[in-house]
N, C-alpha and C positions, 0 to 999 in steps of 0.2 A: 532502237533497242527494245526488245520485248521484256515482259515482266520477269521471266526466269533469269535473264541476263542481268537484270537490275538488282536481284537479291544479293549476290556476292558483294557488289559494290556498296549496297546499303549496310550490310553487316560489317564491312570493313570500316565505314564511316562511324558506325555506332561504337565499335571496339576502340577506334582511334580517339573518339570523344571521351569514353570512359577512362582510357589510359591517361589522357591529358588532365582530366579532373583529379585522378588519383595522384599523379605526379605533383600537381599544384598544391595538394593538401597533405603531402607526405610529412611535413613538419608540424602539422596542426595536431595538438593533443586532443584526445577524446574529451568531450564535455562531461564534467562531473554530474552525477545525479543530484548532488546536494549543493546548497549554498549555506553559508553561515550568516545568521541574521541576529540582530539585537534590537528588536522593535516590539511595540505592543500590539501590532496587527495580528489577527488570526486568519490564516489562509488554509485552503485545502492543501494537504501535503505537509503541514507543519508537524514536526516531530517533538514530542514531549516525553522526557524521561521521568520516571517515578511519579506518574499521574495518579492521584487518588480517585478511586471509583467507589462511590457509596452504594452498597447493595443492601436492600431490606432483608432483615432476618425473618424469613417467613414462618419459621417454626415458633415464633413468639406470638402472643395474642395480637390481633390486628383489627382495629386500632386499639391502642391502650390509652384511654383518656387521661389527661393531666391538666386539671383546670378546664379551661375552655378550648384548649388546643390539642387536637388528636396527635399522638406521638407513636412512633414505632421504633423498635430496636433495629440497629443497622450494623453492617460489617463494612469496614473500609479496606479495600484491596488496592495494592500498588501495581501498576502496569506501565510499561513503556508503550506509548500509543502514537498513532498517526491519524491526523484529522482527515475525514472523508467528506464532510459537508462542503457544499459549493462555496467558493470564495465570495461570490457576489452576495449570497444570502448572509454571510458573516459580515461583510463590509457594510451592507445596508441595514443591518440590525433586524433582518426579517425572522431570525430564529433566536430563541433564548438558550437552546441547548444544541451543542454540536455533536455530530456522530463521529465516534472514534473507534478504531480497531487496535487490538494489541498486536505487537510484533515480537519475535524472539530470534536469537541467532540460529542460523541453520544447523550449527553443531548441536544445539539443544534438541532440535527435531530429529537429528540423526540418532541421538542417544535413545530416544523414545521408540522410533520405528525400527531401529536395529535389533530390537528384541524379537521382532516377528519377521523381519525381512533378511534375506541373504545379501551379500555385498552387491551382486548384480541387480537384484530387485531394488536395493537402496539407491544405487546409481540411477536406475530408470525413474525412480520416484522423484529424485532431485531434478532430473532432466524434464520430467513432465510438469513439475511446478514452475520451473524456469520458463518453459514454453507455453504456460497458461492452460495446460490440459487438465490440471487438478483445480477445478473451479472454486473450491473452498479455500484456496491458498494463493498468495501472490508473493513473488520473490523481489526483494529490493537489492540492488547491487551493493557491493562493499563500499565503504567510505574511506578515503585516504587523506582527507583534509586534516591538517595539524590539530591535535588535541581531540579529534573526533573519530579516530580510526576505529573501524569495526569490520567484521566479516559480513558476508551477505546475510540478510535478514528475511524472515518469512512472516508475512501478515496473514492472520487467520480471520477469514470472513464469517466463520460460524459463531464467533463471539463478538458482539457489537454492543457498545455502550453509548449512552447519552449523557454528556457532561455539560454542566452549565458553562456558557460562553464567558460569564463573568469570572469563573474560576480559572479558565484557560488564559484570560486576559491578565489575571493576577500573576500567573506563572510567567507569561510573556513579558510582563513589566518588571520582573525581578532584577533586571540589569545584567543577566547572564546571557552569554551567547548560546544559541541553539541552532539546530539544523532545520532546513526547509527543503522539501523536494522541489526541483526545478521542472519547468516545462521542457519536454512533453511527458516527463516521467510521472508527474502528479496526475495528469490526465490519463496516462496508461493505467495507473492504480485505480482511478475512478471508473474507468471502462471495465476493468476486471471485476470490480465490486458490482457494477451494474449487471454484468453477465451472470454473476453468481445468483443474484436475486431475480433475474428475469427468466430463469430456466422454467420450462414447462414439462412436466412428466405426463406422457400419454398413457392412457389405460391399455392401449394396444398398439404395438409398434408396427411399422410397415414391413410386410413380408415380401421378399423378392426371390423368385425362383431362380 
């Protein structure tokens, strides 16, 4: 049997295998992006609601001495955030501050961009974020876990905060349940964040005739 005559049989076997796998997994529910945790560990992909982020008030004198300790006025902003720092660094105590990014419901983003985009452009914008084509954003799936239901969320990579790990540990140790992104979704988020920061803008693009 020559190579050409083998191809139809090969494709038939592949299709048969795919069909068999699909049939065997027909009753398996899709894996949730999230899990509910109640521990004091901090991991990449941990979700924290109402996280306090301290921002220096740069309009005030800097520093403003008070005794022997320099002080500065600060503003405390509240964000819903997701942890981006690597779990191994957090677990081994290699970092004192964790990197976090704020996230917001996709409906909030729609309200903002709808002022400048028509419905078709808005639909394309959401599709591009979902597919990772808008590098400054990353979409998280909706959550349907009891007591934690929410719509799809959008993480903004252009706003990044450094939060003390001790503070996050205090939040995690409060005894309340919280959400954590599961694998491979936390790695997917980390990869998107890395792509955003590794971009290189060329002074001159390649021209193809």
